C-alpha positions as CSV (number, residue, x, y, z in Angstrom):
1,M,82.7,-241.5,40.5
2,E,80.9,-238.7,42.2
3,S,79.3,-236.4,39.7
4,L,77.8,-233.0,38.8
5,G,79.7,-230.3,40.5
6,G,83.3,-231.5,40.7
7,C,84.1,-233.4,43.8
8,V,87.3,-232.7,45.8
9,N,88.3,-236.4,45.9
10,P,87.0,-238.0,42.6
11,E,86.7,-241.7,42.4
12,C,87.3,-244.1,39.6
13,R,84.1,-244.7,37.6
14,H,85.1,-248.4,37.3
15,C,86.7,-249.6,40.5
16,G,85.8,-246.8,42.9
17,N,89.3,-246.1,44.1
18,P,90.4,-242.4,44.7
19,L,91.8,-240.6,41.6
20,A,95.0,-238.9,42.9
21,V,97.2,-238.9,39.7
22,S,96.8,-236.2,37.1
23,F,97.1,-237.2,33.5
24,C,96.4,-233.9,31.7
25,D,95.0,-230.6,32.9
26,L,93.6,-228.5,30.0
27,G,92.2,-225.8,32.2
28,M,88.6,-224.6,31.9
29,S,86.6,-225.4,28.7
30,P,83.0,-225.4,27.5
31,L,81.2,-228.5,26.2
32,A,82.9,-229.2,22.9
33,N,79.7,-229.7,20.9
34,S,77.8,-226.8,22.4
35,Y,77.8,-224.6,19.2
36,V,76.5,-221.1,19.9
37,P,73.8,-219.5,17.7
38,K,74.9,-216.2,16.4
39,D,72.0,-214.4,18.0
40,Q,73.3,-215.7,21.4
41,A,76.9,-214.6,20.9
42,D,76.7,-212.4,24.0
43,R,75.3,-214.9,26.3
44,M,77.2,-216.4,29.2
45,E,78.6,-219.9,28.5
46,P,79.4,-222.5,31.2
47,F,83.0,-223.6,31.4
48,Y,84.0,-226.8,33.3
49,P,87.4,-228.1,34.4
50,L,88.9,-230.3,31.6
51,H,91.3,-232.3,33.8
52,A,91.9,-236.0,33.1
53,Y,93.1,-238.4,35.8
54,V,94.4,-241.9,35.8
55,C,93.3,-244.6,38.2
56,G,96.4,-246.1,40.0
57,T,94.6,-249.4,40.3
58,C,92.9,-250.2,37.0
59,F,94.7,-247.6,34.8
60,L,91.5,-246.1,33.4
61,V,92.1,-242.5,32.3
62,Q,89.0,-240.5,32.9
63,L,87.3,-237.1,33.4
64,Q,84.9,-236.2,36.2
65,E,81.3,-235.9,35.1
66,F,80.2,-232.2,35.3
67,E,77.3,-232.4,33.0
68,T,74.8,-235.3,32.5
69,A,74.9,-237.4,29.4
70,E,71.3,-236.5,28.8
71,N,72.2,-232.8,28.5
72,I,75.1,-233.6,26.2
73,F,73.8,-236.1,23.8
74,S,69.9,-235.8,23.7
75,D,70.1,-233.3,20.9
76,Y,73.4,-233.8,19.1
77,A,75.1,-231.9,16.3
78,Y,77.4,-234.8,15.1
79,F,76.3,-236.7,12.0
80,S,78.6,-239.5,11.0
81,S,77.6,-239.5,7.3
82,Y,79.3,-236.2,6.6
83,S,82.7,-238.0,6.6
84,D,83.1,-240.0,3.4
85,S,86.1,-241.9,4.7
86,W,84.2,-242.8,7.9
87,V,81.2,-244.2,5.9
88,D,83.7,-246.2,3.8
89,H,85.2,-247.5,7.0
90,A,81.7,-248.6,8.2
91,H,81.0,-250.3,4.8
92,H,84.2,-252.3,5.0
93,Y,83.4,-253.3,8.6
94,V,80.0,-254.7,7.6
95,E,81.5,-256.7,4.7
96,T,84.1,-258.1,7.1
97,M,81.6,-259.1,9.8
98,I,79.4,-260.9,7.3
99,S,82.3,-262.7,5.7
100,R,84.0,-263.7,9.0
101,F,81.0,-264.6,11.1
102,G,78.3,-265.4,8.5
103,F,75.6,-263.0,9.6
104,D,72.5,-263.3,7.4
105,G,68.7,-262.9,7.4
106,G,68.4,-265.1,10.5
107,S,70.8,-262.9,12.6
108,R,70.1,-259.8,14.6
109,V,72.6,-256.9,14.6
110,I,72.2,-254.1,17.3
111,E,74.3,-251.0,17.1
112,I,74.7,-248.8,20.2
113,A,75.0,-245.1,19.3
114,S,73.9,-245.8,15.8
115,N,73.8,-242.1,14.9
116,D,72.3,-241.4,11.5
117,G,72.3,-244.9,10.1
118,Y,75.7,-244.5,8.5
119,L,76.7,-248.1,9.3
120,L,73.5,-250.1,9.7
121,Q,72.4,-249.1,6.2
122,F,74.9,-251.6,4.9
123,F,73.7,-254.5,7.0
124,Q,70.1,-253.7,5.9
125,K,71.1,-253.7,2.3
126,A,72.7,-257.1,2.8
127,G,69.5,-258.4,4.2
128,V,70.6,-258.7,7.9
129,P,68.0,-257.5,10.4
130,C,69.2,-254.6,12.4
131,L,68.2,-252.2,15.2
132,G,69.8,-248.9,16.3
133,I,70.0,-247.5,19.8
134,E,70.5,-243.8,19.6
135,P,69.7,-241.4,22.4
136,A,69.7,-238.2,20.2
137,A,66.2,-238.1,18.8
138,N,67.1,-235.6,16.1
139,V,69.8,-238.0,14.8
140,A,67.6,-241.1,15.0
141,K,65.0,-239.3,13.0
142,V,67.5,-238.8,10.2
143,A,68.5,-242.5,10.3
144,L,64.8,-243.5,9.8
145,A,64.2,-240.9,7.1
146,N,67.4,-241.5,5.1
147,H,68.0,-245.2,5.5
148,G,64.8,-246.7,7.0
149,I,66.7,-247.7,10.2
150,T,64.5,-248.1,13.3
151,S,66.1,-246.9,16.5
152,I,65.3,-247.1,20.2
153,V,65.7,-243.5,21.3
154,E,67.2,-244.2,24.7
155,F,70.5,-244.3,26.5
156,F,71.9,-247.8,26.7
157,G,72.6,-249.6,30.0
158,A,71.6,-252.5,32.1
159,K,67.9,-251.6,32.2
160,L,67.6,-251.5,28.4
161,G,69.8,-254.6,28.1
162,Q,67.5,-256.6,30.4
163,R,64.4,-255.4,28.5
164,L,65.9,-256.6,25.2
165,K,66.7,-259.9,26.8
166,E,63.1,-260.3,28.1
167,E,61.6,-259.4,24.8
168,G,63.7,-262.0,23.0
169,R,65.7,-259.3,21.0
170,Q,69.2,-260.2,22.1
171,A,72.0,-259.6,19.5
172,D,74.1,-262.0,17.5
173,L,76.3,-259.0,16.9
174,L,76.3,-256.1,19.3
175,L,78.5,-253.2,18.1
176,G,79.5,-249.8,19.1
177,N,81.9,-247.4,17.4
178,N,83.3,-244.6,19.4
179,V,80.6,-244.8,22.1
180,L,82.5,-246.5,25.0
181,A,84.4,-243.3,25.8
182,H,81.1,-241.4,25.9
183,V,79.6,-243.4,28.8
184,P,79.7,-241.9,32.3
185,S,78.1,-245.0,33.9
186,L,80.6,-247.4,32.5
187,N,79.9,-250.4,34.6
188,D,76.1,-250.1,34.0
189,F,76.8,-249.9,30.2
190,V,79.0,-253.0,30.1
191,Q,76.5,-254.9,32.2
192,G,73.9,-254.0,29.6
193,M,76.0,-255.5,26.9
194,K,76.3,-258.7,28.8
195,L,72.5,-258.9,29.2
196,S,71.6,-258.0,25.6
197,L,74.0,-260.5,23.9
198,K,72.9,-264.0,22.8
199,P,74.8,-266.9,24.4
200,A,76.8,-267.4,21.2
201,G,76.8,-263.7,20.2
202,I,79.8,-261.4,19.8
203,I,80.5,-257.8,20.6
204,T,82.7,-255.5,18.7
205,M,83.7,-252.1,20.0
206,E,85.9,-249.4,18.4
207,F,87.6,-246.7,20.4
208,P,90.7,-244.5,20.2
209,H,93.7,-246.3,21.7
210,L,95.2,-244.6,24.7
211,L,98.6,-245.8,23.6
212,Q,98.3,-243.7,20.4
213,L,96.9,-240.7,22.3
214,I,100.0,-240.6,24.4
215,R,102.5,-241.5,21.7
216,F,101.2,-239.0,19.2
217,N,100.1,-236.3,21.7
218,Q,96.5,-236.4,20.8
219,F,95.4,-234.4,23.8
220,D,92.7,-232.6,21.8
221,T,90.6,-235.8,21.9
222,I,90.1,-235.1,25.6
223,Y,86.8,-233.3,26.0
224,H,83.8,-233.5,28.3
225,E,81.8,-235.7,26.0
226,H,84.6,-238.3,26.4
227,F,84.4,-239.5,29.9
228,S,87.0,-242.3,29.6
229,Y,90.2,-243.1,27.6
230,F,91.0,-246.8,27.1
231,S,94.0,-249.0,26.8
232,L,93.4,-252.7,26.0
233,G,94.4,-253.6,29.5
234,A,91.7,-251.3,31.0
235,V,89.0,-252.6,28.7
236,E,89.9,-256.2,29.6
237,T,89.6,-255.4,33.3
238,V,86.2,-253.7,32.9
239,F,84.7,-256.4,30.6
240,G,86.1,-259.2,32.7
241,K,84.2,-257.9,35.8
242,F,80.9,-258.5,34.0
243,G,81.6,-261.9,32.5
244,L,82.8,-260.9,29.1
245,K,86.1,-261.9,27.6
246,L,88.1,-260.5,24.7
247,F,89.2,-263.0,22.1
248,D,90.6,-260.7,19.3
249,V,91.7,-257.2,18.6
250,E,92.6,-255.1,15.5
251,E,94.7,-252.0,15.4
252,L,93.0,-249.4,13.2
253,S,94.2,-246.1,11.7
254,T,90.9,-244.3,12.4
255,H,90.8,-241.4,14.8
256,G,94.6,-241.2,15.0
257,G,94.8,-244.9,16.0
258,S,92.0,-247.0,17.4
259,L,91.4,-250.5,18.6
260,R,88.5,-252.8,17.5
261,I,88.0,-255.4,20.2
262,Y,86.0,-258.6,19.8
263,A,84.4,-260.0,22.9
264,T,81.9,-262.7,23.9
265,H,80.6,-264.4,27.1
266,V,83.2,-266.1,29.2
267,E,81.1,-269.2,29.0
268,N,81.4,-269.3,25.2
269,D,84.3,-271.5,24.3
270,A,83.8,-271.2,20.6
271,Y,86.5,-268.5,20.4
272,V,90.0,-268.7,21.8
273,E,92.3,-265.7,22.5
274,S,94.2,-264.6,19.4
275,K,97.9,-263.7,19.1
276,H,96.8,-260.2,18.4
277,I,95.6,-259.8,22.0
278,R,98.9,-260.9,23.3
279,A,100.8,-258.6,20.9
280,V,98.9,-255.5,21.9
281,R,99.3,-256.3,25.6
282,E,103.0,-256.5,25.1
283,K,103.1,-253.2,23.2
284,E,101.2,-251.5,26.1
285,A,103.6,-253.0,28.7
286,E,106.6,-251.9,26.7
287,A,105.2,-248.4,26.5
288,G,104.8,-248.2,30.2
289,L,101.0,-248.3,30.4
290,T,101.1,-250.7,33.3
291,S,102.9,-248.1,35.5
292,L,102.1,-244.5,36.4
293,A,105.3,-242.8,35.2
294,V,104.3,-242.5,31.6
295,Y,100.9,-241.0,32.5
296,M,102.5,-238.4,34.8
297,A,104.9,-237.3,32.0
298,F,102.2,-236.6,29.4
299,S,101.4,-233.0,30.4
300,E,104.8,-231.6,29.4
301,Q,104.5,-232.8,25.8
302,V,101.0,-231.2,25.7
303,M,102.4,-227.8,26.8
304,R,105.1,-228.0,24.1
305,T,102.5,-228.5,21.4
306,K,100.6,-225.5,22.6
307,R,103.7,-223.3,22.5
308,G,104.5,-224.5,19.0
309,L,101.0,-223.8,17.6
310,L,100.9,-220.3,19.1
311,R,104.4,-219.6,17.8
312,F,103.3,-220.5,14.3
313,L,100.0,-218.5,14.5
314,M,101.8,-215.4,15.8
315,E,104.5,-215.5,13.2
316,A,102.0,-216.0,10.4
317,R,99.9,-213.1,11.5
318,E,102.9,-210.8,12.0
319,A,103.8,-211.6,8.4
320,G,100.3,-210.5,7.3
321,K,99.1,-214.0,6.4
322,T,95.4,-215.0,6.7
323,I,94.3,-218.2,8.4
324,A,91.1,-220.1,8.2
325,G,90.1,-223.3,9.9
326,Y,88.6,-226.4,8.3
327,G,86.1,-228.3,10.4
328,A,84.2,-227.7,13.6
329,P,84.9,-231.0,15.5
330,A,84.9,-231.4,19.2
331,K,88.6,-232.1,19.2
332,G,89.2,-228.7,17.5
333,N,87.3,-226.9,20.3
334,T,89.5,-228.5,22.9
335,L,92.6,-227.4,21.0
336,L,91.5,-223.8,20.4
337,N,90.2,-223.2,23.9
338,Y,93.2,-224.7,25.6
339,C,95.6,-222.6,23.4
340,G,93.5,-219.5,23.7
341,V,93.0,-219.2,19.9
342,R,90.2,-216.9,18.8
343,T,89.5,-214.6,15.8
344,D,92.7,-212.7,16.5
345,F,94.4,-215.7,14.9
346,I,91.7,-217.6,12.9
347,D,89.2,-215.6,10.9
348,Y,86.6,-218.4,10.6
349,T,86.2,-222.1,10.1
350,V,84.1,-224.1,7.7
351,D,82.2,-227.4,8.1
352,R,80.1,-229.6,5.7
353,N,77.5,-230.2,8.4
354,P,74.6,-227.7,8.0
355,E,73.7,-228.2,11.7
356,K,77.0,-226.4,12.6
357,Q,77.0,-223.7,9.9
358,N,76.1,-220.1,10.8
359,R,76.9,-220.8,14.4
360,L,79.9,-220.0,16.6
361,L,82.5,-222.3,18.1
362,P,82.0,-222.7,21.8
363,G,84.3,-220.6,24.0
364,T,86.3,-219.1,21.2
365,R,83.3,-217.7,19.3
366,I,84.9,-218.3,15.9
367,P,82.2,-218.3,13.2
368,I,81.4,-221.4,11.2
369,H,80.6,-221.1,7.5
370,G,80.0,-223.6,4.6
371,P,83.1,-224.9,2.7
372,E,82.4,-222.4,-0.2
373,R,83.8,-219.7,2.1
374,I,87.3,-220.9,1.4
375,G,87.2,-220.1,-2.3
376,E,85.6,-216.7,-1.6
377,T,88.3,-215.5,0.8
378,K,91.4,-217.4,-0.4
379,P,93.2,-217.8,3.0
380,D,97.0,-218.3,3.0
381,Y,96.7,-221.1,5.5
382,L,94.0,-223.7,6.2
383,L,94.2,-225.2,9.7
384,I,92.8,-228.7,9.6
385,L,91.1,-229.2,13.0
386,P,89.9,-232.8,12.4
387,W,93.5,-233.9,11.7
388,N,92.4,-237.6,11.7
389,L,90.7,-236.8,8.3
390,K,93.5,-234.8,6.9
391,D,94.0,-236.9,3.8
392,E,90.3,-236.6,2.9
393,I,90.3,-232.9,3.6
394,I,93.5,-232.1,1.7
395,D,92.0,-233.9,-1.3
396,Q,88.7,-232.0,-1.1
397,M,90.4,-228.7,-0.6
398,S,93.4,-229.1,-3.0
399,F,92.2,-226.1,-5.0
400,I,93.7,-223.8,-2.3
401,R,97.1,-224.5,-4.0
402,D,95.8,-222.4,-6.9
403,W,96.5,-219.2,-4.9
404,G,99.5,-220.6,-3.0
405,G,97.4,-221.7,0.0
406,Q,98.9,-224.2,2.4
407,F,97.5,-226.7,4.9
408,V,98.4,-226.7,8.6
409,I,98.2,-229.9,10.7
410,P,98.3,-229.1,14.5
411,I,98.8,-232.6,16.0
412,P,101.1,-234.1,17.1
413,K,103.0,-231.0,16.3
414,V,102.6,-228.2,13.8
415,E,103.2,-229.4,10.2
416,I,102.9,-227.3,7.0
417,I,101.8,-229.0,3.8
418,A,102.1,-227.1,0.6
């Protein structure tokens, strides 16, 4: 895909064919994780087209690349450890991998986009040697300080994969959670996985499932940091080109519905294709993901959700109600910018991450405070922006019921929870 500047005729980043079919046009939006310091509130902010296309050949849904991955991810404000449920998910994953595949002190685990060590800490505690690959130096530093996790501070791709191979540091388990979507050079990334995997090694990748994005109207998960959106079929196509085969898949509840794929070298006959692979393929075919019609129809349900959210916010404000947000996630910034929601509707939002506190949301300029602000101001409604963590947040914030406060879930449609 041509990049940086927005080409007139974009090309698929996997197969190179022209992208002519629109999936979802969310207008102009800033980078979703570009939180604004308060002393820079008056500065100009770059906005880029947030328009997803679908490839008519390989059915990969994707955005054009308007900003380099280096500028987006080299200094990052997202720390995985601030979500208790996500850390629990990682812990369970590690226990499952050790139990199923027998990883031990003689194995090597490599995590791509290892963040602050939230996952590798559990392999380390189990005595399994591990290595992180994390391009954001500020986040890798936290992984070392908090968990003793050593990271290669570099973007992953074929060059690094070849180096790991030459150094004898290939992986028995190569994993990446919610990184595949963040890769602009998709082919180079997958080739790197092929190179850095031992002959008998396995790969696991977790990513939001495009089927669930469409089914549950999760358009707010579209933002510039996510370059691609995957069905199982699209991933099989990309992996297959580089000599990797999928042998199993799990459907997960995380991030509104994700897939965890298991892959290995095509030459490795130790693993045969599971019935789960065939079942998910059938689900995608039944949902229409192998034809363009379902992709072309997505925009209308997105517009209905926008109208519904604005209707609720206007009616609440007209009734004299106060509204605060919970969370400052990237998905929330897509939602608020697309819907044109600013401090005329939402007074502020809160977040547990100190890196985001005392800043402003990109585009909308809504201030971000610490969670204690909720108890101080007692809003009538709390709009949960990271709706994928709604159960965890409702439990943490249950005290708002003491003054009659209610929770608002915006996706897939506005839902009020007393």
